[in-house]
Each structure stands twice: as C-alpha cells, then as structure tokens.
C-alpha positions in Angstrom: 24.9 -48.3 -28.5 22.2 -45.6 -28.3 20.4 -47.7 -25.7 23.6 -48.0 -23.6 24.2 -44.2 -23.8 20.5 -43.5 -22.8 20.7 -45.9 -19.9 24.0 -44.6 -18.6 23.0 -40.9 -19.1 19.7 -41.6 -17.2 21.5 -43.2 -14.3 24.1 -40.4 -14.1 21.5 -37.7 -14.3 19.4 -39.3 -11.5 21.0 -42.0 -9.5 18.4 -44.3 -7.9 14.7 -44.9 -8.8 14.3 -41.8 -11.0 17.3 -42.8 -13.1 15.8 -46.3 -13.6 12.5 -44.7 -14.8 14.6 -42.6 -17.2 16.5 -45.6 -18.4 13.2 -47.4 -19.2 11.9 -44.3 -20.9 15.1 -44.2 -23.0 14.6 -47.8 -24.1 10.9 -47.2 -24.9 11.6 -44.0 -26.8 14.4 -45.7 -28.8 12.1 -48.6 -29.7 9.4 -46.1 -30.8 11.8 -44.1 -32.9 13.2 -47.2 -34.6 9.8 -48.6 -35.3 8.5 -45.3 -36.7 11.6 -44.9 -38.9 11.2 -48.4 -40.3 7.4 -48.7 -40.6 5.9 -45.3 -40.2 3.9 -46.7 -37.2 4.1 -46.1 -33.5 3.0 -49.3 -31.7 0.3 -48.9 -29.1 2.1 -51.4 -26.9 5.1 -49.1 -26.7 3.2 -45.9 -26.1 1.0 -47.6 -23.6 4.0 -48.9 -21.7 5.6 -45.4 -21.7 2.3 -43.9 -20.5 1.9 -46.5 -17.8 5.5 -46.0 -16.7 4.8 -42.2 -16.3 1.8 -42.9 -14.1 3.8 -45.5 -12.1 6.5 -42.9 -11.6 4.1 -40.2 -10.5 2.5 -42.6 -8.0 5.9 -43.8 -6.7 7.3 -40.3 -6.0 4.3 -38.8 -4.3 2.7 -41.9 -2.6 1.3 -39.8 0.3 -1.4 -38.2 -1.8 -2.6 -41.4 -3.5 -4.6 -41.1 -6.7 -4.1 -37.3 -6.8 -0.5 -38.0 -7.8 -1.9 -39.3 -11.1 -4.0 -36.2 -11.7 -1.2 -33.9 -13.0 0.3 -36.4 -15.5 -3.2 -37.2 -16.8 -4.1 -33.5 -17.1 -0.9 -32.6 -18.9 -1.4 -35.6 -21.3 -4.9 -34.4 -22.1 -3.7 -30.8 -22.5 -1.1 -31.9 -25.0 -3.0 -34.6 -26.9 -6.3 -32.9 -27.4 -5.0 -29.9 -29.4 -3.0 -32.2 -31.6 -6.0 -34.5 -32.1 -8.0 -31.4 -33.2 -5.1 -30.4 -35.5 -5.1 -34.0 -37.0 -8.8 -33.9 -37.7 -8.9 -30.4 -39.1 -5.9 -31.0 -41.4 -7.6 -34.2 -42.7 -10.8 -32.3 -43.4 -8.9 -29.4 -45.0 -6.4 -31.3 -47.1 -8.2 -34.6 -47.6 -5.2 -36.6 -46.3 -3.4 -37.3 -43.1 -0.8 -34.8 -41.9 -0.4 -36.2 -38.4 -1.1 -39.8 -37.3 -2.9 -41.0 -34.3 0.3 -42.6 -33.1 1.9 -39.2 -33.0 -1.0 -37.9 -30.9 -0.7 -40.7 -28.5 3.1 -40.1 -28.3 2.3 -36.5 -27.5 0.1 -37.6 -24.6 3.1 -39.6 -23.3 5.2 -36.4 -23.6 2.6 -34.6 -21.5 2.5 -37.4 -18.9 6.3 -37.3 -18.5 7.2 -33.6 -18.8 6.2 -30.2 -17.5 4.2 -28.2 -20.0 7.1 -25.8 -20.7 9.4 -28.8 -21.5 6.6 -30.3 -23.6 6.6 -27.2 -25.8 10.4 -27.4 -26.1 10.4 -31.1 -26.9 7.7 -30.8 -29.6 9.5 -27.8 -31.1 12.8 -29.6 -31.1 11.3 -32.6 -32.7 9.6 -30.5 -35.4 12.8 -28.6 -36.2 14.8 -31.8 -36.3 12.3 -33.5 -38.6 12.2 -30.5 -41.0 16.0 -30.2 -40.9 16.5 -33.9 -41.6 14.0 -33.8 -44.5 15.7 -30.8 -46.1 19.2 -32.2 -45.6 18.2 -35.6 -47.0 16.6 -34.0 -50.0 19.7 -31.8 -50.6 22.0 -34.8 -50.3 20.0 -36.8 -52.7 19.4 -33.9 -55.1 15.6 -34.2 -54.8 12.9 -31.6 -54.8 11.2 -30.8 -51.5 7.5 -31.9 -51.6 4.7 -30.6 -49.4 3.2 -34.1 -49.4 6.3 -36.0 -48.2 5.8 -38.4 -45.3 7.9 -37.8 -42.3 8.0 -40.3 -39.4 7.5 -37.6 -36.7 7.8 -40.2 -33.9 11.4 -40.8 -34.9 12.1 -37.2 -33.7 9.5 -36.8 -31.0 10.4 -39.9 -29.0 14.0 -39.0 -28.4 13.0 -35.4 -27.7 10.8 -36.7 -24.9 13.7 -38.5 -23.3 15.9 -35.4 -23.9 13.3 -33.3 -22.2 13.1 -35.7 -19.2 16.9 -35.7 -19.0 17.0 -31.9 -19.0 14.3 -31.6 -16.3 16.0 -34.2 -14.2 19.5 -32.8 -14.6 18.2 -29.3 -13.8 16.3 -30.6 -10.7 19.2 -32.7 -9.4 22.3 -30.7 -10.3 21.2 -27.1 -10.7 18.1 -26.9 -8.6 20.0 -26.4 -5.4 22.2 -23.6 -6.8 21.3 -20.0 -6.0 
C-alpha cells in the first residue's frame, strides 16, 4: 500500500519523466526502510541503485552539458557523506562502539545526490527527530527504560525522509515555483 501511495504521489507531483524517477526512488526508499527495520542493514545494491538513479536523472535533465550534469549530485553526495563518515569514525573511537553504520553514511550520500543541500539538512533532521520520537514512544508504550546504547535503524527513517524531501522539492518547483 505504501508503495502504491509513493508511486501515485510521485506521478501527481511531477507528471512525466521526473515523476517516474520519483516513483522509482519511492520504491527503493521503501525497500531500504523495510530491510533496515527488519535486519538493521542497508543493502549496497539498493543504495547503489538509488545513487545510480540520481546520476541518471541528473544526466537526463541537463543533457546539453554532458558530464558536468553529474558534478553537482556527486559534489553534494560527498559534502553530505564525508562529515557523517567523520562522525562515524570519531564516535567509534570515543565510545568504542558503532553509533552510525556505513550503510547510513552511504544512504546520506544518496540523499545528497538527490536533494539540494537545504533539503538534505531538513531530511536528516526529520529522520533524526522521527527516530528519536519513535524510540521514546515505543519505550513508553512498552514501559521500558530509555537506554543510551539502544540500536535504532536510522535508515528506516532516513530513506522515507529522502523521498519526502524529493517530493517537497518537486512539488514546490512544479506547483509553487511559478507563483509570485
């Protein structure tokens, strides 16, 4: 049902090729979220497909400039992934355990490849707030104590936030962008 909603919303927000890219993004993000929720792992095949789709989209929408069309998604991906990689390494050294997985870092690179930097910040913030809220609500409903060492499948929250970010950008560009 969620996949159907994502596909329809993508096609309504952007009829045509951009809507199809969004529909595929919705499917990939749903698969990533489901896998991370179930196994606490984000498959490389899914993040790789989402990243490749972002590059294909960039090349398709600005074919006149060739390889330069790929520069911005790659630069944004690096700008998002490198600080998170640094955070991952520093947290591991400081606490002696993982706080952020490499799959989450790769998914953040996908976020950068798909979204403008302002939307990336909003998507990561949304995902973090939803993850914390879900953890607190789940602990409260089960009557359990909050633990600083609890595992949270961050991809479960970041993946849908990426698609929501794309949907917001696309909706704004297609429906509000022409308004004064």
